[in-house]
NUGU-840321 format. One record per residue (C-alpha): residue in three letters; x negated, y, z. Coordinates in steps of 0.2 Angstrom, whole numbers, plus 5000, padded with zeros to 4 digits. Each point is the difference from the previous one (the first is absolute). Layout:
<dokols>
<dokol mifi="Ala" u="X" v="Y" w="Z"/>
...
</dokols>
This chain:
<dokols>
<dokol mifi="Met" u="5000" v="5000" w="5000"/>
<dokol mifi="Ser" u="4995" v="5018" w="4997"/>
<dokol mifi="Phe" u="4997" v="5012" w="5015"/>
<dokol mifi="Gln" u="5009" v="5012" w="4989"/>
<dokol mifi="Gln" u="5016" v="4991" w="5003"/>
<dokol mifi="Val" u="4998" v="5004" w="5019"/>
<dokol mifi="Leu" u="4995" v="5018" w="4996"/>
<dokol mifi="Asn" u="5016" v="5002" w="4990"/>
<dokol mifi="Glu" u="5010" v="4996" w="5016"/>
<dokol mifi="Val" u="4992" v="5013" w="5011"/>
<dokol mifi="Asn" u="4997" v="5018" w="5002"/>
<dokol mifi="Val" u="4981" v="5004" w="5002"/>
<dokol mifi="Ile" u="4996" v="5013" w="5013"/>
<dokol mifi="Lys" u="4981" v="4998" w="5001"/>
<dokol mifi="Thr" u="4987" v="4990" w="4991"/>
<dokol mifi="Ala" u="4983" v="4995" w="5005"/>
<dokol mifi="Gly" u="4992" v="4987" w="4988"/>
<dokol mifi="Asn" u="5010" v="4984" w="5001"/>
<dokol mifi="Ala" u="5010" v="5006" w="5015"/>
<dokol mifi="Tyr" u="5017" v="5010" w="4998"/>
<dokol mifi="Val" u="5011" v="5008" w="5014"/>
<dokol mifi="Val" u="5017" v="4997" w="4993"/>
<dokol mifi="Thr" u="5019" v="5000" w="5003"/>
<dokol mifi="Ser" u="5013" v="4989" w="4992"/>
<dokol mifi="Arg" u="5006" v="5009" w="4984"/>
<dokol mifi="Tyr" u="5017" v="4997" w="5008"/>
<dokol mifi="Ser" u="4997" v="5007" w="5017"/>
<dokol mifi="Gln" u="5007" v="5017" w="5006"/>
<dokol mifi="Lys" u="4988" v="5001" w="5014"/>
<dokol mifi="Thr" u="4981" v="5004" w="5000"/>
<dokol mifi="Thr" u="4999" v="4992" w="5017"/>
<dokol mifi="Glu" u="5000" v="4983" w="4991"/>
<dokol mifi="Glu" u="4983" v="5002" w="4993"/>
<dokol mifi="Phe" u="4988" v="4985" w="4998"/>
<dokol mifi="Leu" u="4983" v="4996" w="4994"/>
<dokol mifi="Leu" u="4999" v="4990" w="4984"/>
<dokol mifi="Ile" u="4984" v="4993" w="4995"/>
<dokol mifi="Asp" u="4995" v="4991" w="4984"/>
<dokol mifi="Leu" u="4989" v="4985" w="5004"/>
<dokol mifi="Ser" u="5004" v="4990" w="4984"/>
<dokol mifi="Asn" u="4983" v="5003" w="4993"/>
<dokol mifi="Gln" u="4992" v="4990" w="5015"/>
<dokol mifi="Gly" u="5000" v="4982" w="5005"/>
<dokol mifi="Asp" u="5008" v="4994" w="5016"/>
<dokol mifi="Ile" u="5001" v="5012" w="5014"/>
<dokol mifi="His" u="4992" v="4994" w="5016"/>
<dokol mifi="Phe" u="5002" v="5004" w="5018"/>
<dokol mifi="Tyr" u="4985" v="5012" w="5000"/>
<dokol mifi="Asn" u="5009" v="5012" w="4988"/>
<dokol mifi="Ala" u="5015" v="5002" w="5013"/>
<dokol mifi="Lys" u="4990" v="5012" w="5011"/>
<dokol mifi="Asp" u="4995" v="5011" w="4985"/>
<dokol mifi="Leu" u="5018" v="5000" w="4994"/>
<dokol mifi="Gly" u="5006" v="5004" w="5017"/>
<dokol mifi="Lys" u="4989" v="5015" w="5001"/>
<dokol mifi="Lys" u="5007" v="5006" w="4983"/>
<dokol mifi="Cys" u="5018" v="4999" w="5007"/>
<dokol mifi="Glu" u="4994" v="5011" w="5015"/>
<dokol mifi="Gln" u="4991" v="5012" w="4988"/>
<dokol mifi="Tyr" u="5016" v="5003" w="4991"/>
<dokol mifi="Asn" u="5011" v="4999" w="5015"/>
<dokol mifi="Cys" u="5010" v="4986" w="4992"/>
<dokol mifi="Tyr" u="5004" v="4984" w="5010"/>
<dokol mifi="Gln" u="5008" v="4991" w="4986"/>
<dokol mifi="Leu" u="4989" v="4992" w="4987"/>
<dokol mifi="Ala" u="5004" v="4992" w="4983"/>
<dokol mifi="Leu" u="4986" v="4991" w="4992"/>
<dokol mifi="Phe" u="5001" v="4994" w="4982"/>
<dokol mifi="Thr" u="4988" v="4985" w="5000"/>
<dokol mifi="His" u="4997" v="4983" w="4992"/>
<dokol mifi="Gly" u="4997" v="4991" w="5017"/>
<dokol mifi="Val" u="4996" v="5002" w="5018"/>
<dokol mifi="Ser" u="4993" v="4988" w="5014"/>
<dokol mifi="Ser" u="5012" v="4995" w="5014"/>
<dokol mifi="Val" u="4989" v="5008" w="5012"/>
<dokol mifi="Phe" u="5001" v="5017" w="4991"/>
<dokol mifi="Val" u="5019" v="5000" w="5002"/>
<dokol mifi="Lys" u="4999" v="4998" w="5019"/>
<dokol mifi="Met" u="4986" v="5013" w="5001"/>
<dokol mifi="Ile" u="5008" v="5013" w="4989"/>
<dokol mifi="Asn" u="5016" v="5000" w="5010"/>
<dokol mifi="Lys" u="4990" v="5006" w="5015"/>
<dokol mifi="Tyr" u="4997" v="5016" w="4991"/>
<dokol mifi="Cys" u="5016" v="5003" w="4990"/>
<dokol mifi="Asp" u="5016" v="4992" w="4993"/>
<dokol mifi="Ala" u="4993" v="4992" w="4984"/>
<dokol mifi="Met" u="5009" v="4995" w="4985"/>
<dokol mifi="Leu" u="4990" v="4989" w="4988"/>
<dokol mifi="Leu" u="5007" v="5001" w="4982"/>
<dokol mifi="Asn" u="4995" v="4986" w="4989"/>
<dokol mifi="Ala" u="4990" v="5007" w="4985"/>
<dokol mifi="Arg" u="5002" v="4983" w="4991"/>
<dokol mifi="Met" u="5019" v="5002" w="4999"/>
<dokol mifi="Asp" u="5009" v="5012" w="4989"/>
<dokol mifi="Met" u="5014" v="5012" w="5006"/>
<dokol mifi="Met" u="5017" v="4991" w="4999"/>
<dokol mifi="Thr" u="5018" v="5006" w="5000"/>
<dokol mifi="Met" u="5015" v="4992" w="5008"/>
<dokol mifi="Gln" u="5017" v="5008" w="5003"/>
<dokol mifi="Gly" u="4993" v="5015" w="4991"/>
<dokol mifi="Tyr" u="4986" v="5003" w="5013"/>
<dokol mifi="Asn" u="4982" v="5000" w="4995"/>
<dokol mifi="Tyr" u="4989" v="4990" w="5013"/>
<dokol mifi="Phe" u="4983" v="4994" w="5003"/>
<dokol mifi="Ile" u="4995" v="4984" w="5008"/>
<dokol mifi="Glu" u="4989" v="5000" w="5015"/>
<dokol mifi="Met" u="4986" v="4988" w="5004"/>
<dokol mifi="Gly" u="5005" v="4984" w="5009"/>
<dokol mifi="Glu" u="5009" v="4984" w="4999"/>
<dokol mifi="Gln" u="5017" v="4998" w="4992"/>
<dokol mifi="Asp" u="5014" v="4994" w="5012"/>
<dokol mifi="Leu" u="5011" v="4987" w="4992"/>
<dokol mifi="His" u="5016" v="5009" w="5005"/>
<dokol mifi="Glu" u="4995" v="5018" w="5001"/>
<dokol mifi="Gly" u="4988" v="5001" w="4985"/>
<dokol mifi="Tyr" u="4985" v="5012" w="5001"/>
<dokol mifi="Ser" u="4998" v="5015" w="5011"/>
<dokol mifi="Ile" u="5002" v="5016" w="4989"/>
<dokol mifi="Trp" u="4999" v="5019" w="5000"/>
<dokol mifi="Val" u="5015" v="5009" w="4992"/>
<dokol mifi="Pro" u="4995" v="5018" w="4998"/>
<dokol mifi="Ser" u="5017" v="5007" w="4995"/>
<dokol mifi="Leu" u="5007" v="4993" w="5017"/>
<dokol mifi="Arg" u="4984" v="5004" w="5009"/>
<dokol mifi="Lys" u="5001" v="4983" w="5008"/>
<dokol mifi="Arg" u="4990" v="4984" w="5002"/>
<dokol mifi="Met" u="5011" v="4985" w="4999"/>
<dokol mifi="Thr" u="5001" v="4982" w="4992"/>
<dokol mifi="Gln" u="5006" v="4996" w="4982"/>
<dokol mifi="His" u="5015" v="4992" w="5008"/>
<dokol mifi="Lys" u="5005" v="5015" w="5010"/>
<dokol mifi="Leu" u="4998" v="5011" w="4984"/>
<dokol mifi="Phe" u="5011" v="4988" w="4990"/>
<dokol mifi="Met" u="5013" v="5001" w="5014"/>
<dokol mifi="Tyr" u="4998" v="5019" w="5003"/>
<dokol mifi="Asp" u="5016" v="5010" w="4999"/>
<dokol mifi="Pro" u="4997" v="5019" w="5000"/>
<dokol mifi="Thr" u="5017" v="5004" w="5007"/>
<dokol mifi="Phe" u="4995" v="4993" w="5017"/>
</dokols>
């Protein structure tokens, strides 16, 4: 998948190299800023990268982080969540659409009943594929 697909779903506030301070394109509040980092040009991300990424979150005063990556170690996942709320977007999977909503698949295992964990930018939510399938905007 192209990182541009992710950028098309956000408003960029600041840029520094491969890091972007962004809000969802659909958000009305600037308080919903998060740090988006493109790591798709690197191999698997390991635990020692977590502290550096945590410092980057502090630097930009963002405690939500979205990483666009091809892979991470299991230890990295535990470590990064000590610093910020991390969402790991799977760079190997294309953006998909269901019920008229674009979504991105997060890194991790697929659940037999719920499907993958996903990020739905227009809803500003993380959920499972099954929950998106069942989503009723009138509630």
